[in-house]
Structure formats: structure tokens, C-alpha cells
C-alpha positions in Angstrom: 35.6 -17.1 -6.1 38.4 -19.5 -7.1 35.9 -22.3 -7.7 33.6 -20.4 -10.1 34.8 -22.7 -12.9 32.9 -25.5 -11.3 29.6 -23.8 -11.4 26.8 -24.5 -13.9 25.5 -22.0 -16.4 22.3 -21.8 -14.3 24.2 -21.0 -11.1 26.4 -18.4 -12.9 23.4 -16.7 -14.5 21.6 -16.5 -11.1 24.7 -14.9 -9.6 25.0 -12.4 -12.4 21.3 -11.5 -11.9 21.5 -11.0 -8.2 24.9 -9.3 -8.3 26.9 -11.9 -6.2 29.0 -13.0 -9.2 30.3 -11.0 -12.2 31.0 -12.4 -15.7 34.6 -11.1 -15.3 35.1 -13.1 -12.1 33.7 -16.2 -13.7 35.8 -15.8 -16.8 38.9 -15.2 -14.8 38.3 -18.4 -12.8 37.9 -20.4 -16.0 41.0 -18.9 -17.4 42.9 -19.9 -14.3 41.5 -23.5 -14.6 42.6 -23.6 -18.3 46.1 -22.6 -17.2 46.1 -25.5 -14.8 44.9 -28.2 -17.2 45.4 -27.2 -20.8 49.1 -28.0 -20.9 48.2 -31.7 -20.5 44.8 -31.8 -22.2 45.5 -29.8 -25.4 41.8 -29.2 -25.9 41.9 -25.6 -27.3 42.5 -23.8 -30.6 42.7 -20.1 -31.0 42.5 -19.6 -27.2 42.4 -15.8 -26.5 41.9 -15.0 -22.8 42.2 -11.2 -23.4 39.4 -11.3 -25.9 37.3 -13.4 -23.5 37.9 -11.0 -20.7 36.8 -8.1 -23.0 33.6 -9.9 -23.8 33.1 -10.6 -20.0 33.5 -6.9 -19.2 30.9 -6.0 -21.8 28.6 -8.5 -20.3 29.2 -7.2 -16.8 28.3 -3.7 -18.0 25.0 -5.0 -19.5 24.1 -6.8 -16.3 24.8 -3.6 -14.3 22.6 -1.5 -16.6 19.8 -4.1 -16.5 20.2 -4.9 -20.3 21.6 -8.4 -20.6 21.2 -9.9 -24.1 19.9 -13.2 -22.6 19.4 -14.8 -19.2 22.8 -16.6 -19.7 24.6 -13.4 -21.0 28.3 -13.7 -19.8 28.5 -17.4 -19.3 31.8 -18.7 -20.7 32.5 -21.7 -23.0 33.7 -22.9 -26.3 32.7 -23.7 -29.9 34.2 -26.6 -32.0 36.9 -25.6 -34.4 34.8 -26.4 -37.5 32.0 -24.0 -36.5 33.1 -20.8 -38.3 33.8 -17.7 -36.3 34.5 -14.5 -38.3 38.2 -13.9 -38.8 39.3 -17.3 -37.5 40.7 -20.0 -39.9 39.1 -23.4 -40.0 41.8 -26.1 -40.3 39.2 -28.9 -39.9 41.7 -30.7 -37.8 44.2 -31.3 -40.6 47.5 -29.8 -41.5 46.5 -30.1 -45.2 44.1 -27.1 -44.9 45.1 -23.7 -46.1 44.5 -21.3 -43.2 42.1 -18.6 -44.5 40.1 -16.5 -42.0 36.4 -17.2 -42.0 34.3 -14.5 -43.7 31.4 -14.8 -41.2 30.0 -16.5 -38.2 28.3 -19.8 -38.8 24.8 -20.0 -37.4 25.8 -21.5 -34.0 28.5 -18.9 -33.5 26.1 -16.1 -34.5 23.5 -17.3 -31.9 26.3 -17.6 -29.3 27.3 -13.9 -29.8 23.6 -12.8 -29.9 23.1 -14.4 -26.4 26.1 -12.5 -25.0 28.0 -15.7 -24.2 31.8 -15.4 -23.6 33.8 -17.3 -26.2 37.1 -18.6 -24.7 38.4 -20.6 -27.6 37.6 -23.0 -30.3 38.1 -26.7 -29.5 40.3 -29.2 -31.3 39.2 -32.0 -33.6 40.8 -34.8 -35.7 41.4 -34.6 -39.5 38.1 -33.6 -41.3 36.2 -34.8 -38.3 36.5 -38.4 -39.6 37.7 -40.0 -36.3 36.3 -40.6 -32.9 39.6 -39.5 -31.5 41.7 -36.6 -30.3 44.4 -37.4 -32.8 45.1 -34.8 -35.4 47.7 -33.8 -38.0 47.2 -30.1 -37.1 46.4 -29.9 -33.4 48.3 -31.4 -30.5 47.0 -34.7 -29.2 43.9 -34.1 -27.0 43.6 -36.3 -23.9 40.8 -37.4 -21.6 40.8 -35.5 -18.3 39.6 -38.7 -16.4 42.7 -40.5 -17.5 45.4 -38.8 -19.5 46.4 -42.1 -21.1 42.9 -42.3 -22.6 41.1 -40.7 -25.6 38.5 -38.0 -25.1 36.7 -39.4 -28.2 35.7 -37.3 -31.2 35.4 -35.7 -33.4 34.3 -33.1 -30.8 37.4 -34.2 -28.9 38.5 -30.9 -27.4 34.9 -30.0 -26.5 34.6 -33.2 -24.5 37.9 -32.7 -22.6 37.2 -29.0 -22.0 33.7 -29.5 -20.6 34.7 -32.3 -18.2 37.8 -30.3 -17.0 35.9 -27.1 -16.1 36.6 -24.9 -19.1 33.3 -23.2 -18.5 29.9 -24.9 -18.5 28.8 -24.4 -22.1 30.3 -26.1 -25.2 29.1 -26.9 -28.7 30.2 -29.8 -30.9 29.1 -31.3 -34.2 27.9 -34.8 -34.9 27.6 -36.8 -38.1 28.0 -40.4 -36.8 28.4 -39.9 -33.0 30.8 -37.0 -32.8 28.9 -35.2 -29.9 27.7 -38.3 -28.1 30.9 -40.4 -28.2 33.1 -37.8 -26.5 30.2 -37.0 -24.2 30.0 -40.7 -23.2 33.7 -41.1 -22.8 34.1 -37.9 -20.8 31.0 -38.4 -18.6 29.0 -35.5 -20.0 25.5 -34.8 -21.4 25.7 -34.4 -25.1 22.7 -34.0 -27.5 22.5 -34.8 -31.2 19.3 -32.9 -31.9 16.9 -33.7 -34.7 18.6 -32.8 -38.0 17.8 -29.2 -38.7 16.8 -28.2 -35.2 20.0 -26.2 -34.7 20.8 -24.3 -37.9 24.3 -25.0 -39.1 26.4 -24.2 -42.2 27.3 -26.1 -44.2 24.4 -28.5 -43.8 24.5 -32.0 -45.3 23.1 -35.5 -44.6 23.4 -36.5 -41.0 25.3 -33.4 -39.8 24.1 -31.4 -36.7 25.5 -29.2 -34.0 24.7 -29.9 -30.4 25.4 -28.9 -26.8 27.9 -30.6 -24.6 27.6 -29.8 -20.9 28.1 -31.3 -17.4 24.4 -31.2 -16.7 21.1 -31.4 -18.7 19.7 -28.0 -17.6 22.8 -26.2 -19.0 22.2 -27.8 -22.4 18.6 -26.7 -22.2 19.7 -23.1 -21.7 22.1 -23.4 -24.6 19.3 -24.7 -26.8 17.2 -21.6 -26.1 19.9 -19.7 -28.1 21.1 -22.2 -30.6 17.7 -23.2 -32.0 16.8 -19.7 -33.2 16.2 -19.6 -36.9 18.9 -18.9 -39.6 18.0 -18.8 -43.3 21.5 -19.9 -44.2 20.8 -23.5 -43.2 18.9 -24.8 -46.3 18.0 -28.0 -44.4 16.8 -26.5 -41.1 13.4 -27.2 -39.6 10.7 -24.6 -39.2 11.4 -22.7 -35.9 9.3 -23.8 -33.0 9.0 -22.1 -29.6 9.9 -25.2 -27.6 9.9 -24.8 -23.8 13.4 -26.1 -23.4 13.6 -25.4 -19.6 10.4 -27.4 -18.8 12.5 -30.5 -17.9 10.2 -32.3 -15.4 8.8 -35.5 -16.8 7.0 -38.3 -15.0 8.4 -41.6 -16.4 5.5 -43.7 -15.2 3.8 -45.4 -18.1 6.5 -44.5 -20.6 7.3 -47.4 -23.0 11.1 -47.6 -23.2 13.1 -49.9 -25.5 16.4 -51.4 -24.4 18.8 -51.9 -27.4 21.9 -54.0 -26.5 22.6 -55.7 -29.9 23.5 -53.2 -32.6 23.5 -55.9 -35.3 27.1 -55.2 -36.3 30.3 -53.7 -34.8 32.1 -54.4 -31.6 30.1 -56.4 -29.0 29.1 -54.5 -25.9 31.7 -55.2 -23.2 30.4 -56.5 -19.8 30.9 -53.4 -17.7 29.1 -51.2 -20.2 26.3 -53.6 -20.6 25.8 -53.9 -16.9 25.6 -50.1 -16.4 23.1 -49.7 -19.2 21.0 -52.6 -17.9 21.1 -51.0 -14.4 19.8 -47.7 -15.9 17.0 -49.6 -17.6 16.0 -51.3 -14.3 16.0 -47.9 -12.6 13.5 -46.5 -15.1 11.5 -49.7 -14.7 11.4 -49.3 -10.9 10.2 -45.7 -11.4 7.2 -47.0 -13.4 8.4 -47.2 -17.0 7.7 -50.2 -19.2 11.0 -51.5 -20.5 11.1 -54.0 -23.4 14.0 -55.3 -25.6 14.7 -53.8 -29.0 16.0 -56.3 -31.5 19.0 -55.5 -33.7 17.8 -53.4 -36.7 21.1 -52.4 -38.4 23.0 -54.8 -40.6 26.6 -55.1 -41.7 25.5 -54.4 -45.3 24.2 -51.0 -44.2 27.4 -50.1 -42.3 29.7 -51.3 -45.1 27.6 -49.5 -47.7 27.8 -46.2 -45.9 31.6 -46.8 -45.3 32.0 -47.1 -49.1 30.0 -43.9 -49.8 31.9 -41.8 -47.2 35.2 -43.3 -48.3 34.6 -42.2 -51.9 33.5 -38.8 -50.9 36.7 -38.3 -48.8 38.8 -39.8 -51.6 37.5 -37.3 -54.1 38.1 -34.4 -51.6 41.6 -35.5 -50.8 42.7 -36.3 -54.4 41.6 -32.8 -55.4 44.4 -31.5 -53.2 48.0 -30.9 -54.5 50.3 -33.9 -53.6 52.2 -31.9 -51.0 49.0 -31.1 -49.1 47.7 -34.7 -49.4 50.9 -35.8 -47.7 50.0 -33.7 -44.6 46.8 -35.6 -43.9 46.9 -38.0 -41.0 48.3 -41.4 -42.3 45.3 -43.3 -40.8 42.9 -41.1 -42.9 45.0 -41.5 -46.0 45.0 -45.3 -45.6 41.2 -45.4 -45.1 40.6 -43.1 -48.1 43.1 -44.9 -50.5 40.7 -47.8 -51.2 38.3 -45.3 -52.7 40.2 -45.7 -56.0 39.0 -49.3 -56.2 35.3 -48.5 -55.8 32.9 -48.6 -58.8 29.9 -46.4 -59.4 27.7 -49.2 -58.4 29.6 -49.7 -55.2 29.1 -46.0 -54.3 25.5 -45.7 -55.4 24.6 -48.9 -53.5 26.5 -47.6 -50.5 24.6 -44.3 -50.6 21.3 -46.1 -50.7 22.1 -47.8 -47.4 21.5 -44.4 -45.7 17.9 -44.6 -46.6 17.7 -48.3 -45.6 19.1 -47.5 -42.2 16.8 -44.5 -41.8 13.8 -46.7 -42.4 15.0 -49.4 -40.1 15.8 -47.1 -37.2 12.4 -45.3 -37.4 10.5 -48.6 -37.7 12.4 -50.1 -34.7 11.8 -47.1 -32.5 8.2 -46.4 -33.4 6.7 -48.8 -30.8 8.5 -46.9 -28.0 8.5 -43.5 -26.5 12.3 -43.7 -26.1 15.1 -46.2 -26.7 18.1 -46.8 -24.4 21.4 -48.2 -25.5 25.1 -47.9 -24.8 26.6 -44.8 -26.4 29.6 -46.8 -27.3 30.2 -50.6 -26.9 33.4 -50.0 -25.0 34.9 -47.4 -22.6 37.6 -45.0 -23.8 40.8 -46.3 -25.4 44.4 -45.4 -25.9 44.9 -41.6 -26.4 47.3 -42.1 -29.3 44.9 -44.3 -31.3 42.7 -43.1 -34.2 39.8 -45.3 -33.2 39.1 -48.1 -30.7 40.3 -50.7 -33.3 43.1 -48.4 -34.6 42.6 -50.2 -37.9 41.7 -47.9 -41.0 40.0 -50.9 -42.7 37.6 -51.3 -39.7 37.2 -47.6 -38.7 33.5 -47.6 -37.6 33.0 -50.6 -35.4 32.3 -48.4 -32.4 29.6 -46.2 -33.9 26.9 -48.9 -34.4 24.7 -47.5 -31.7 25.1 -43.8 -32.6 25.2 -43.8 -36.5 21.5 -44.9 -37.0 20.1 -41.7 -35.4 22.1 -39.4 -37.7 20.7 -41.2 -40.7 17.1 -41.3 -39.3 17.3 -37.7 -38.1 16.0 -38.7 -34.6 17.2 -36.8 -31.5 19.7 -38.8 -29.4 21.7 -37.9 -26.3 24.5 -39.4 -24.2 24.5 -39.1 -20.4 26.8 -40.7 -17.8 25.4 -43.9 -16.3 28.3 -45.2 -14.3 32.0 -45.9 -14.4 34.2 -48.9 -15.1 36.3 -50.4 -12.3 39.2 -48.4 -13.7 37.2 -45.2 -13.2 36.3 -44.4 -16.9 32.8 -43.0 -17.6 30.2 -45.1 -19.3 27.6 -43.4 -21.6 23.9 -44.2 -21.8 22.3 -43.2 -25.1 18.7 -42.0 -25.0 17.0 -41.8 -28.4 13.6 -40.4 -29.1 11.1 -40.2 -32.0 11.8 -37.7 -34.8 11.5 -34.1 -33.6 11.0 -35.0 -29.9 14.1 -33.3 -28.8 12.4 -31.9 -25.7 11.3 -35.4 -24.7 14.9 -36.7 -25.0 16.3 -34.0 -22.7 13.4 -34.5 -20.3 14.2 -38.2 -20.0 17.9 -37.4 -19.6 16.9 -35.0 -16.7 14.8 -37.8 -15.2 17.8 -40.1 -15.4 20.0 -37.4 -13.6 17.4 -37.5 -10.8 17.3 -41.3 -10.7 21.1 -41.5 -10.8 21.6 -39.1 -7.9 24.8 -37.2 -7.3 26.7 -36.0 -10.4 30.1 -37.3 -11.1 33.1 -35.8 -9.2 34.5 -34.0 -12.2 38.2 -34.3 -13.0 39.0 -30.7 -12.5 
């Protein structure tokens, strides 16, 4: 039973149903794995193994009485720190936050509990979720389990590290410019940014979603059966649909797939990443799909405009804090935000309008295709201590040129491992679909799992 932490949610649930595994045994195995790896990964916040074991015992009793709350009742995992859980403070990754216990569960946490899942801990994130990094002024530095000198990515940093290192099979992150997909790509995982509003979240705002981060596609599908249930508190949520998430088989023959290798701005795609993504496209082509290039559709003006808008939003948030709390924010974030003082109303309004421009450009570019493939990030993971791949607050977003468009266009997009660099670092393949075709995206990701063959040897 010592290797139960390596099992998928599907395998654990099958064991619970037939009585060969108990939720307590699975949770104990994951707790032991956390004990082995957490001192060096620093992925967790509010870790409470005793509370997790109590939840596991309750699940075990439900399985024994034939009354599980869901088919995955008792499967262990984590939620990102900024997903509110009742009674737990939300520091949002920064030492500047006053720690006040949350009054209620946010929608993803409520769905988690309703499904009977075991919550081991919250997972760490950078200040305000504004970095693709495990660097934080509040949490310890999170590291990539594939190489401790490298970054897990962010802002769902701890979730990426935890999932790859065997802290249970189910994890939930959030994404507003790539914060699920980037750590998924750099940690070798499957991570889905669903269509905006597919998974109810609070607070909702432009581009923000919650999404599953798992070691295999089917586990994400199981998690979606719970997370996509309706919640009136998300004022931007989609009407609930009974989507058959577990129907993952998809014949790729005849599918028209775009290959997007030039984002139009940002860091150029480095050679090993490009080669891995092109190899994935060739594999789909060999399986019968029609693969055609997608020209660049995003511009530097779009990227810089959105940078100015978010910079001003963060500047207003930060300058509303007392000086002593402002001083606690990560210096990189303070440097990025400081230029907000120089922006005019015209700068900010023009910047905000670029969200709509990028939305239209992305939808138009993807419309001729069933799906679009691209790198998740143009480069593999980078130094653990850096705030971003450039480590330059005046160029903070050069690495999100492939992920950002799908937040603005509200299209579903996922990252899945498509290979490794010579140094052994994972490379992420992004799969984007048309608006609302979340099921299609995870079906194509499952098809890629089958084309790819054996799963990575996880760094457990």
C-alpha cells in the first residue's frame, strides 16, 4: 500500500468501490509522500494531515455503508490558496494581506466538499497571482520537482509541484493569463483552462477561471464532473450543461488542426520546444488529422495595452494599502506596478480596449479549425528564484503570448506534456478549442495521451 500516492483518481475510486483500497490508506500514503518531498518543494499552505485523515475516515464509512457522495468520494488532493475555504485566511501569496478567515467556501471548494474529496491543503502562489513563478513574499519558495533548481511556474505554483510529486491525483488552480497551463506545462501535467464561466468561481472577472491540474486527462474529467455543477454566486457563469465528461474517446481522422508557432510578440519559441510541438502535430497528422499553419494573430500593441490596464489596476489596489503593507509586497511586483503612476486615462482605456481586440483576433484565427496546437510556453522552466523567465519587471509577460489570448477570448485551452528537453525538463503542448468546446479539448488531449504512449516517469 506504500505506493498508493502514485495512483490515479480512477484507480483509487475503483479500489474504494471494490473494497481493495480504503480512503484512509490512500490518504496515509499521500501524507507519507508529502513528508518525503514537501521540505524541498514548499508547495503547501495550511497543510492539515489530521483534518485530511478525519475526512478520509468519513469517506471510508460512506463507502462501507454504500452511500458515497460521488464516484470519487475520498480521493485526496489540493485547492489553490486563493480559492476560499471557510475558516482559512487567503493571503493571495503576499505578506501585505491581513489574514482574515474566509467566511464561506468559494464555489470550487463547495463542489469539492460535496463530492466527498479529501482536502489535504491549499497550495502556494506568488503575490496576487501576478507571476508565473513560485516566488512569494508570504510563502516559502516553491520548486519544480523535476529539477529543484527550476521554477514550477505559476501562479498555480504549488499545485503544479504537488501534482507532479504525488500529493494526491486531484488539484485545482486558477488562470487569468496562463496560471494553470504554464505550471502544468513546466511540471509535465495536464491542466485545463475551461471556457470562462464553465466552472463557477468567486470572485469572477474578465479572463479568470478555475481549472483542474492532474497527471492524466481522465482524472481531470472526473474532477470536472464535480466542479462544473452550478453556483448562483458566480455572476459570470455559463448555464449548466450535463456534459458527458468521461466520454473521452475521439477519432482524430478528418479533424482540422491548426499549428500556431509564431505568437506575434514575446519570446521566440526555443528549438527544443518547437521540435516537440511540431512532432506532436506530425503525430496527429499521421493519425489522420489535417494540420495547417496558423499565422500570428496577436500584436505587441495588444500585449502592451493589456499590460498597461493590469498595471493600473494593480497600482490602484496597492496604493490603497497603508505604506507599511505596501512595503511587504514582493519588490518585483512593486517595481512593475510603480509605473502605473505615469499612465493617463487614455492609456488605460486604450489598454482595456485591447482585451476586446485580442478576443476578436483569437476567435477569428481559430474559427477555420477544430483545434489549435501551440507551445504552452516558448521556453522550458527557468531559475527557481526568478519572478519570470526574463526576471525583468518591465518585460513581465513575454512568456504568456500563447496562453493569454484564450483567457481574453474565453476559449477552452489545455496544456499536456509532449516531451522533454535534453536536460530532462517537461515541454507543454497547448490544445485550444472553439468557445464552449471544453469536452472536445479534453478529448483531443486524451487522444494525444494515446498517441504519445507511456506517461512520464513522475518525479516522486
